[in-house]
C-alpha positions as CSV (number, residue, x, y, z in Angstrom):
1,M,0.0,0.0,0.0
2,K,1.7,3.2,-1.2
3,K,-1.1,5.7,-1.4
4,S,-1.1,9.1,0.3
5,E,-4.3,8.6,2.2
6,I,-4.6,5.6,4.6
7,S,-7.4,5.0,7.0
8,I,-6.9,3.2,10.3
9,Q,-8.9,0.2,8.9
10,E,-6.7,0.0,5.8
11,A,-3.6,0.1,8.1
12,K,-5.0,-2.7,10.3
13,N,-5.9,-4.8,7.2
14,A,-2.4,-4.3,5.7
15,L,-0.8,-5.4,9.0
16,Q,-3.0,-8.5,9.2
17,E,-2.3,-9.4,5.6
18,S,1.4,-9.0,6.2
19,G,1.4,-11.6,9.1
20,A,4.1,-9.5,10.8
21,L,4.1,-7.2,13.9
22,F,4.6,-4.1,11.7
23,T,4.2,-3.2,8.0
24,E,5.4,-0.3,5.9
25,L,2.5,1.7,4.5
26,F,4.1,4.8,2.9
27,K,7.5,6.2,1.9
28,Y,8.3,9.7,0.7
29,G,11.9,11.1,0.8
30,S,13.3,10.2,4.2
31,L,9.8,9.7,5.7
32,V,8.7,6.1,6.2
33,V,5.3,5.4,7.7
34,E,4.6,2.0,9.4
35,F,1.8,0.5,11.4
36,Y,2.8,-1.6,14.5
37,K,0.9,-3.9,16.8
38,P,3.1,-5.9,19.2
39,E,1.6,-9.1,20.8
40,H,1.9,-9.5,24.5
41,K,5.5,-8.0,24.7
42,D,7.3,-5.3,22.8
43,L,10.7,-6.7,21.8
44,Q,12.0,-3.8,19.6
45,T,15.5,-2.5,19.9
46,P,16.8,1.1,19.3
47,H,16.4,2.4,15.8
48,N,19.0,4.3,13.8
49,R,16.6,7.2,12.8
50,D,14.4,9.6,14.7
51,E,10.9,8.2,15.3
52,I,7.4,9.4,16.1
53,Y,4.6,7.3,17.3
54,V,0.9,8.4,17.2
55,I,-1.1,5.9,19.2
56,A,-4.0,4.6,17.1
57,A,-5.8,2.5,19.7
58,G,-5.3,1.2,23.2
59,E,-3.3,2.3,26.2
60,G,-0.4,1.3,28.3
61,V,3.0,2.5,29.6
62,F,5.8,3.8,27.4
63,D,9.4,3.6,28.5
64,S,12.0,5.7,26.8
65,N,15.6,5.7,28.2
66,G,14.2,5.0,31.7
67,R,11.5,7.7,31.6
68,R,8.0,6.1,31.8
69,W,4.6,7.6,31.2
70,N,1.1,6.4,30.5
71,F,-0.2,6.6,26.9
72,K,-3.6,6.3,25.2
73,A,-5.1,6.6,21.8
74,G,-4.3,9.9,20.1
75,D,-1.0,10.5,22.0
76,F,2.2,11.6,20.3
77,L,5.5,10.1,21.4
78,F,9.0,11.1,20.0
79,V,12.0,8.9,20.3
80,P,15.4,10.1,19.1
81,A,17.6,7.8,17.1
82,G,19.5,5.2,19.2
83,A,17.2,5.6,22.3
84,E,16.1,2.5,24.2
85,H,12.3,2.4,24.2
86,R,9.4,0.0,24.5
87,F,5.7,-0.2,25.1
88,E,4.7,-2.1,28.3
89,H,1.5,-3.2,30.0
90,F,-0.5,-2.4,26.9
91,T,-4.1,-3.4,26.1
92,D,-4.9,-6.1,23.6
93,N,-6.2,-3.5,21.1
94,F,-3.0,-1.4,21.2
95,C,-1.6,-0.4,17.8
96,T,0.3,2.6,16.6
97,W,1.4,4.6,13.6
98,V,5.2,4.8,13.4
99,F,7.0,7.6,11.5
100,F,10.7,7.3,10.8
101,Y,12.4,10.3,9.2
102,G,15.7,12.1,8.7
103,P,19.3,10.8,8.4
104,E,20.7,7.7,10.2
105,G,21.9,8.8,13.6
106,G,19.1,11.3,13.8
107,E,18.8,15.0,13.4
108,K,20.4,17.6,15.7
109,P,18.1,19.2,18.4
110,D,17.2,22.9,17.9
111,G,20.1,25.0,19.0
112,Q,22.8,22.4,18.5
113,K,25.4,23.0,15.8
114,E,26.7,20.3,13.5
115,R,30.0,18.8,14.6
């Protein structure tokens, strides 16, 4: 599926058809959009690009570099490249949009100069 409008139901269907825990739905330049639904436990490891999650359904606890907070549908979560992170204690219906973007190693925060 590589169209520029994707409904939540289309994303869920594509994920189910893939038979995987995540599926790529869209790519444009450095942007890659995926849909992710872990089962029982989130086993992901740090990624080499900056990442945004927008929670599509469910709720739980998000841990990023030891900082923990509760999340629910509609919430926005940012994870810089290389950061340890995972979803914990999530409901059975939990699923999320995933947006990877920028260069490997991540972008520099505002106010930081390139080295």
